[in-house]
N, C-alpha and C positions, 0 to 999 in steps of 0.2 A: 158404597152408600150405606148410611147409617138409618137405623130404624126412624120412622118420622114420628114427630111429636103428635100429641093429640092436638092443639092448636098453637099455632105462632100467634104474636100482636105485631101489628104493625101500625105506628104511629104516623099518621099520612094526611097531606093535603092534597085533595083530588086534581087541583089544576097545576099542580108540581111536576115537572118532568123528572126531576130526582126520584119523587116517590112513584112515579110511573114506571120507572125502569125496575123498580123491584116489583112492583105489582105484577108486571109482565112475566119474571122470573119465577114469583110465585104460583102464577097461573100454569106457567108452561110445565113446572114441575109437579104440577097438581098438588101443590101443598095447603093444606087446611089453616087457614088464618082468620082471624079477628081484625077488622080495620079499625081503629081509634082516630077519628078525625081530630085535628089540632087546629084550633081556631087562631090563624095566623092574624088575621085584622083585629082581632082582640087581644093579641099580644100573648096568647098561651104560651107561645113557644119560649117567652123569655120569663115566664113564670118559675118560681123556685122547684116546684114539684118536676116539670119538665128539664130545667137545667142539670136536676141530678141524674136523668138519663143521657142527656148531653149538654155537657158543660157550654158548647158552642151556641145553643138555642137554635138548632135547626132541624128540619126534617128531613129525609125519614129516621125514624130509629125503630129497630127489630128487637123485639123481645122473644128469645126462645129458652123458656123456663129460666133458670138463673142467668143466663148470658144475655147480655144487652150489646147491640151492634148499633153504632151511630156511622153515618157517611154512606151514600147510596152505593159506592162503588166497593166501599170495604162489605156493605151487605151482601152485594153479588157474589163478591169471593166467597163469603161464609156459606152462602147457601148453595152456590155450585159445588163447592169442596165437601160440604157436610150431605148434601141431601142429591146432588146431582152425578151425574158420570163424567167422565173425563173429556167428553166433547164439548163441555161448556167452558172448561178451564183446562188446556191440556197441559200435560205433564213433560212433553218433550221440550226443552230449553228454548228452542227457535220458537216454537208456536206459542210457548208460553210468552215468551217477551213479545211477540207480535199482538196478543192482546193485552199484555199491559202498556204498549205505547198508545193502542186506542183508549184505553183507560186514562190515560194521561191525556190524551186529546179531549176526552169528554169532560175533564176536570179544569182543562185550559182551554182550548180555543171554543168548543162547545160551550161552556160557561159563560165566558167573557165575549162571545160573538151572538148566536142567536139565542140564549138563555137570556142575557143582559138585555137584549134588544127588546125582546118580548114581554119582559118585566117591566122595562119602561113605558110599552105602548099600552099595555093591559092594565098593569097595576099601579103606573106612575113611580115605580122604583128608578129613579133619574140615573142615568149612566151619561157616559159620553158616545152618544149616538152615532155621530160619524165614525168613531174608532170602532164600535161594536158593529156596525155596519161594514166597515172595512174587513174587520175579522171573519164576519160570516161569509161574504163573499170569497175571502181567501180559503176558509175552511172547505166551502161547497167547491171550488175549483179544484182543491187539492183531492178531496174524496172522489170527484168524478174521475179525475186522471187515475187514481188508484184502483177504482172499482172497474177500470176499462180490462184490468188482468184479474180480477177477484169477484168471485160470488158474493162473498160477504168480507167484511172488514179484516178478518185475521186469517181468511183462506177461504177455503172451498165449503166450509160448514158455518155453520152460526156457533157464535160464541156469546159469553156476556159481553164482550166488546159490542156487538151489534145492539145489545140491548142499552148499553150505557149511552150510546151516541143515538139512537133512534128518535126518542121522544122530542127533544127539542129541535133537531133538524127536520123532523115530519111537521113541526108547528112553526116552522120559520116563517109563513105566510101571515102568521099572527103579530110577525115583528115588521110587516108591511115590506117584506122581502120576498121576491117570487121565486120559487124552485123551477121554474119552466124551462130555463136554459141549461138545466143539470140533468140529461137526461139518463145517466147512469145511477145518478143519487136517487132518483125517482123510482127507477127500477129495483134498486136494493131496498127501498122503503116498501115496495109493493112485495119483496121476497120476505120480508119480516113480518109483514103484515099478513101472509099466509101460513106462517108457523103455527102448528098446533098449539093451542091455548092462549093466541093472541088475544088480546084485550085492548080496546081503545083508549086514550086520554081525551076526554070531553075538549070539542072545539069551543073556543071562545070567540064571541064576535069582535070585530075588530073596532074600537069606537072611531067615530066620523068619518 
């Protein structure tokens, strides 16, 4: 574990699950950081200064001294490797692969399922809602089956895989998709919420 810097800077949007997964790890690792809100509605993420931080114009972005990291999963890997212990990102090849599998799920099925459906309902970011709903239901069913034999996504203990998937799955009801049928998923969410340093993402009222 490397010495902790004086302050990290997180370019953040409070209602983004991608940003929330980073805030979770920062809190759980007890890392001091400044949050710099990014005005997405005002297009700040597409401004020239922000594009110099992330050419794709997306939050979150983490600055650690002279190091700038974009992409939420990349930030999780960076923080876990530099400031965490190996329990967050195991060194064992099979365990590391298990974590990577769920980081890929977070970037794939989570992003194009519950995240896309939620963005459509709450923020008017139109998607193919039937397809996003289908992906979400398929994801929840697969997670529920997987969690029948595992306390956490990548094994018996929490890893960055859980943080990568937690936020949008927990906020699936904001996409008007119920978690009620998925008992093991709800139990897993509760386990994540009991981890030391857990901080919630604000709930957003569903329109109409």
